[in-house]
Residue frames as qw, qx, qy, qz and C-alpha x, y, z in Angstrom:
[[0.497, -0.786, -0.207, 0.303, -251.12, 122.21, -15.59],
 [0.234, 0.947, -0.155, 0.157, -249.01, 125.38, -15.80],
 [0.660, 0.341, -0.440, 0.504, -245.30, 125.61, -15.24],
 [0.610, -0.773, -0.148, 0.094, -244.24, 125.87, -11.62],
 [0.371, 0.759, -0.340, 0.413, -241.33, 128.23, -11.14],
 [0.740, -0.188, -0.456, 0.457, -238.60, 127.53, -8.63],
 [0.342, -0.903, -0.134, 0.220, -237.84, 129.94, -5.77],
 [0.355, 0.870, -0.267, 0.216, -235.12, 132.49, -6.45],
 [0.836, -0.066, -0.292, 0.459, -231.64, 131.36, -5.51],
 [0.424, -0.764, -0.089, 0.479, -229.51, 133.57, -3.23],
 [0.438, -0.126, 0.399, 0.796, -227.30, 134.45, -6.22],
 [0.093, 0.563, 0.585, 0.577, -230.30, 135.63, -8.23],
 [0.311, -0.864, -0.388, 0.080, -231.67, 137.61, -5.29],
 [0.493, -0.547, 0.091, 0.671, -228.27, 139.28, -4.83],
 [0.315, 0.138, 0.502, 0.794, -228.12, 140.25, -8.52],
 [0.076, -0.736, -0.565, -0.366, -231.64, 141.67, -8.40],
 [0.417, -0.816, -0.247, 0.315, -230.83, 143.68, -5.27],
 [0.472, -0.312, 0.242, 0.788, -227.68, 145.12, -6.86],
 [0.130, 0.264, 0.544, 0.786, -229.74, 146.30, -9.84],
 [0.257, 0.174, 0.372, -0.875, -232.55, 147.66, -7.63],
 [0.476, -0.035, -0.638, -0.604, -234.96, 145.23, -9.32],
 [0.540, -0.106, 0.586, -0.595, -237.99, 143.93, -7.45],
 [0.059, -0.037, -0.956, -0.285, -239.06, 140.40, -8.40],
 [0.579, 0.050, 0.116, -0.805, -242.76, 140.01, -9.11],
 [0.224, 0.074, 0.972, 0.005, -244.73, 136.78, -8.88],
 [0.492, 0.111, -0.279, -0.817, -247.47, 136.59, -11.48],
 [0.601, 0.025, 0.717, -0.351, -250.15, 134.06, -10.52],
 [0.239, 0.100, 0.875, 0.409, -251.13, 131.50, -13.11],
 [0.171, 0.672, 0.703, 0.158, -253.75, 132.77, -15.54],
 [0.090, -0.901, -0.199, 0.376, -252.84, 136.43, -14.96],
 [0.492, -0.188, 0.406, 0.747, -250.12, 136.84, -17.58],
 [0.244, 0.584, 0.584, 0.508, -252.68, 138.13, -20.09],
 [0.186, -0.929, -0.314, 0.055, -253.37, 141.08, -17.80],
 [0.390, -0.758, 0.213, 0.477, -249.78, 142.27, -17.70],
 [0.637, 0.142, 0.521, 0.549, -248.82, 141.50, -21.30],
 [0.281, 0.833, 0.359, 0.313, -250.53, 144.54, -22.86],
 [0.223, -0.964, 0.109, 0.091, -248.75, 147.09, -20.64],
 [0.664, -0.399, 0.465, 0.429, -245.46, 145.27, -21.16],
 [0.569, 0.410, 0.511, 0.497, -245.85, 145.44, -24.95],
 [0.097, 0.947, 0.236, 0.192, -246.88, 149.11, -24.76],
 [0.391, -0.876, 0.215, 0.181, -243.97, 150.15, -22.58],
 [0.645, -0.314, 0.541, 0.439, -241.32, 148.12, -24.42],
 [0.631, 0.616, 0.421, 0.213, -242.43, 148.93, -27.99],
 [0.173, 0.979, -0.106, 0.012, -240.84, 152.42, -28.16],
 [0.445, -0.666, 0.569, 0.185, -237.54, 150.95, -26.95],
 [0.713, 0.104, 0.646, 0.250, -237.65, 148.20, -29.57],
 [0.497, 0.822, 0.258, 0.107, -238.51, 150.66, -32.34],
 [0.054, -0.946, 0.309, 0.080, -235.59, 152.91, -31.41],
 [0.576, -0.421, 0.666, 0.216, -233.22, 149.94, -31.29],
 [0.691, 0.369, 0.583, 0.215, -234.42, 148.67, -34.67],
 [0.335, 0.940, 0.061, 0.014, -234.13, 152.12, -36.26],
 [0.247, -0.816, 0.501, 0.152, -230.55, 152.37, -35.02],
 [0.669, -0.125, 0.705, 0.200, -229.82, 148.86, -36.31],
 [0.631, 0.630, 0.433, 0.136, -231.27, 149.64, -39.75],
 [0.161, 0.978, -0.124, -0.047, -229.26, 152.86, -40.01],
 [0.536, -0.568, 0.564, 0.269, -226.03, 150.93, -39.42],
 [0.557, 0.638, -0.395, -0.356, -224.18, 150.39, -42.70],
 [0.069, 0.422, -0.903, 0.031, -222.52, 147.19, -41.50],
 [0.833, -0.014, 0.177, -0.523, -225.43, 144.75, -42.04],
 [0.243, -0.264, 0.925, 0.122, -224.71, 141.05, -42.06],
 [0.678, 0.216, -0.303, -0.634, -226.46, 138.95, -44.67],
 [0.825, -0.084, 0.534, -0.168, -227.70, 135.38, -44.63],
 [0.423, -0.146, 0.763, 0.467, -226.52, 132.89, -47.24],
 [0.341, 0.602, 0.690, 0.212, -229.64, 133.78, -49.25],
 [0.267, 0.344, 0.169, 0.884, -228.81, 137.50, -49.22],
 [0.364, -0.787, -0.377, -0.325, -231.33, 138.64, -46.59],
 [0.017, -0.639, 0.439, -0.631, -230.35, 140.88, -43.68],
 [0.491, -0.195, -0.788, 0.315, -229.79, 139.04, -40.42],
 [0.386, -0.826, -0.329, -0.248, -231.95, 140.28, -37.53],
 [0.015, -0.755, 0.422, -0.502, -230.38, 142.42, -34.80],
 [0.483, 0.022, -0.799, 0.358, -228.74, 140.62, -31.91],
 [0.522, -0.732, -0.405, -0.167, -230.61, 140.57, -28.65]]
């Protein structure tokens, strides 16, 4: 059975209202229908962020000498 989400708390509702964000309830089994638009709309933002991150000269490296990924 799928995950059952809890109702929004008053604190969460208040934060969403302050940011003018409307919560959306996605019925079980329908996520696949909204994933493609989400990926399409967010991809240009991610590309721009990654380009900016790569252009930064202050890259941190892992212990093996590879670049660490950008922070979220």
